[in-house]
Every structure is written in structure tokens, then in C-alpha cells.
N, C-alpha and C positions, 0 to 999 in steps of 0.2 A: 501526366497525361498530355498528349500533344493537342494544342489548340488548333481547331479547324476554322479558317478565316476565308470568307468570300470577299473579293475585291471587285467592285463594279468599276468599269473603266480601267481595268488593270493593265491594259496595253497602251494607255495614253501617257502623256508627258509626265504627270505626277504618279499615276498608277504604277508604272514600271518601276519607279524608285521604291514605292511602298512595298511592292511584291518582293523586290530584291532584299529589302531589310527584314521583312517577315520571314523569308526563307533562311536568312543568316541567323535569325533567332530560333530557328527550328520549328516554325509553325507549318502546319499542313495547309497549303494555299490553293484556293480555287479562284479562277479568274472568269468573270462574266464579260463578254464583249459581243458585239453584233457580227463580227466576222474575223477581225485580225486575231491571230493566235499569239499567245505569250512567247517570248524569246526562249524561256527555259523549258526544256522537255520535262522537268520535274514538277511542273505546275499543271494541275487539272484545268482544262478549258471547257467552259460551257457557253453555248450561244443563247443570247436572250436580248431583250429590249426593255429598258426601264420605262420607256414611254408607253408602249402598248401593254406591257406586262408579260409578253410572251416569254416563256422559259424561266420565269422568276421562281415559280414554286419549286421546280427541280433544282434550281441554282441555290436556293437558301436551305434546302433540306439538309439537316444534320450539321449545320454550321453553328459555331459558338459566337462568332462575331462577323459583322458585315461592315466593310469599309466602303463608303459611298464616295467615289471620286468623280461621279457624273450625276447630273440631275436631269429632270425632276425626280422627286422621291416618293410621290403618292403611291405608285404601284409597288415600289420596293417595300415601303412601310406596311402596306396591306399584306404582301406576301410574307414578310417577317412575322407579323402578328399571327398569321395562319400557321406558321412553322413553330410557334412557341414564343420565346422571348430572347432572341439573340441580342447581344450588345450591338447597337448601331452607332457607328462612328462616321461623322460627316465633315467634309472639308468645306468651309464657308470663307467669306471675305471680310476683312476689317472694313467697317463703315457701312455694312448693309442696312443698319438702322439709322444712319446719318445722311446718306446720299440717296436722293430719290431717283436713282437711275433704274430703268426698268429691270435689268438683269439683277441688280442688287435687291430689288423688292421681291423678286422671285426666290432668291437665295434666302432672304429673311422669312418668307412664307414657308420654305422648306424647313428652316430651323424650328419655326413655331409648330409645324406639323409633327416633327420628330419629338419635340419636347412634350407635346400633348398626347403622344401615341400610347403611352403606358409601357413602352419598351425601355430597357436600360439604354442610356444614350450618352454620347460625347460629341460635342461640336468644337472644332478648332477653326478659328478665323485666322487667315493669313493675309498679309498684304499682297499686292499684285505681283505676279511672277515676272522674272526677267524676260521670259518668253513673250509675254504680252507687250511689255514695253518695246521689245525689239520689233514686233510685228507692227505696232502703232508707228514707230519711227520709220519703218520701211514704207508704210503707206503715206506718211507725211512728206517723204522725200521724192515722191513721184512728180509733183509739180516743180517748176523751176524755183519757187520760193517756198521755204518750209514754214508754214503758219502753225504756231504752237499756242496752246492755251496760256495766256498771261496769268501770272500770280499763282500757278498750280505747282505743287511739289508732289513727289512720289517717294515711296520707301520700298523699292522692289526687292523681292526675296527669291532665292534660288530653290528650285524643286529638290535639289540635292540636300538642302537644309530642311525643308518642310517634310519630305518623305520619311526620314528617320523619326521625326517627332510624331508623325501620324501613325507610324508603325508601333512606336512605344505606347501610344494611347490605345491602340487596338489590342495590345497584349496586356493592358492593365485593366483596372476596375473602371466602371463607368464614372465619368468625371463631370457630367453636365457641360457647362460652358468652361472649356479649358482656357488657360491664359492665352491671349493673342500671340501670334508669331509673326514678327516683322523682320524686314531686311536690315542690314547693318547700318545703312545711311539714309537719312532724309535728304533728297536731292531736288533741286528745282528742275522743272521740265526743260528749261533752257539749257541747264548744265548737262542733263542726260542727252539732249539733242546734240550738243556740241561733241560730247564723247562718242556718240553713235556715229556721227559724220566722220570724225577723225579715224575711228577704228574700221569703219566700212569703206574708207577711202573715197568718200563723196564730198562734194563741195556744194553747199546751198546757203544763200542768205537766210537767216532766221528772223522771222517776223512774229513777235508776240501779239496775240489777238485776245482781247477781253471778250470772251464769248458770253452771251446773255443766258439767263434762265436759272432755275433752281438747282439743277444738277451741277453746273459749273460754279455756282456760288458756294455750294457745299464742298466741292473739291478745293476751291480757294481757301475755305475755312479749315481745311485739313481733316475733315471727318473720316477720311480713309487712311489716316496715318496712325501709327502706334509707336511713337518714339520711346516710350517707356518699356517696350517689349522688343527691342532690337536684338533678337536671339540669333538671327542669321549671320553667317560669316562670309559668304561669297558675294563680292561686289559685282555691280553691273559690268565693269570693265573685265573682271576675271571671267564672268560668264561669256561675254563677247569674244574674248581671246580663245576660250576653249571651243566655242562653236565655230569660229572662223578657222581654227586649227583643224577641226574635223571636216571642214569643207562645206558646212551648211548651217543654217539657222532653222529651228523647227517651226517655221511659219504656219504650216498647215494645221498642226495640232493646236496652236494658240488660236487660230481663227475658228476652228471647230468648237473649241471649248468656250470661248468668250463672245465671239462676234456673230455666230449664226443665229437666225431668228429662233425664238422659242415659241412653241405653239400654245403653251399654257398662259392664260391671261393672268397677269400679276394683279394683286389686290390694289385698289386705289386708296 
């Protein structure tokens, strides 16, 4: 029997990859978005909003699995419970329980809500996407001096690595907390900055700054890294080369996913 899967945010940076791999596996895929249509004509498209809950009841009707590539999830969980008990698969971030960053706290709250929902569930934590590192670097190169956080490393991962893993989890049995999924290399922020400048054809002096506060202290401690789970294969340089060859970097999607304000207040 064909598995019917709803992907929320299925037209976004990660969602598009998940949808592609679900289709390759023979799943019947439905995509929820607020407006943008899926690239494939073979994918059912429904309009809805995970914040307001509009359109969610019809979107989740008759599906076996929901892959949540956008948040928050309160309205989605409520709609899923009204629909029965579909398997809910959620993409989260390594370190949401270690780094007291507001967005991370919101992701952790979503994880906890899903785990307590009574629905069959799977949560996959991944390290930061290459897309986010690229957009942060772009922002940091706007001034004449590139001020970077001193003592911070990252382990960026490509959505082309994470997407297939998330699709396999959606096609499998509920796993609870799945093993973390991290990029192939732990890199200092200074090293990533130098690589970005070289590949983007920019010249800036790099100035490490030891930013104060609990958030940067947690980043310096490596709470957002998973060196024991380096399952990704695509490096930051390979990502940059591919994006530059295509003539663009997906800055808008990265900003929308990570940096826009979130209306829901995170737990303190």
C-alpha cells in the first residue's frame, strides 16, 4: 500500500529535497505551503498556515505521516490528533537543549510538545545548514571589517544530505529521538570565514571578537556540535561551489527559516 505523506514547508530549502526523495521512494506526497507551489506537478498542493492553523485539518486528512519542516507545531499537532494518529516527523537542531538561544528554545519546546502529544513521533536533530552559514557570512561581510565570534566552531551540513535521511525516517517506523545528523567537518568560524571570502571573491580583514553572554558561551563550549555523528558528506566548499556555479546563494530561504522573528514566546 502506498504511504501518503504530508510535508509542511515542502517548497522550502529542506522541504524540496525531502519531497523529491519521498517521490523517488514511491510515496504519495502532499505539500502544505502558504502560497508557493511545488516544482513537481505530481505532488498535491494544499494551502495552509501552521501558525494560524488555517487549512491544516484538510491538509492532514487521510495522511499516514507528517513531515514538519517548518515551525511552530502547536496547531499541526492539534490537527494531527483530530485526524487520528499519523506519524509526526520533525526536523530540529543539534544543541537546542544546550544553547539558550531563543530560537533553539522554541525548537526544544516543539520537541517536547510532540513527545507529549500521544502521537507516534520521530525527531531528527541536525547541525546548522550550509545555507545559514552562507547567509551569516554574507551579513558579516557588509562592514569593512569582518567581526566574527572568537572561539566558536561549527559543523555545517548540507540539506542534500539531511533530506534523504529525513525521508527515510518518514517512511519507517516511529523512532522517537533519532541519532543526530551532523556535517562532515567541525570547522572554526574563522576558517569558514576565510573560505567564504576566498570563494565569494571578497577581501575583508577578519577580527575575532569574544562576544559576552550565555548564548556565545554555550557556542564556544560546542553545545551545537555532534562530532560523533558526522554523517554528512558535502563540505561547505562543495556547497559554495555548487551555489556559485548556479548563479545564486539561497539567502532568502535561510533568512526566512532561521532569522525572522517568531511570534510564539519561548519558555524561560
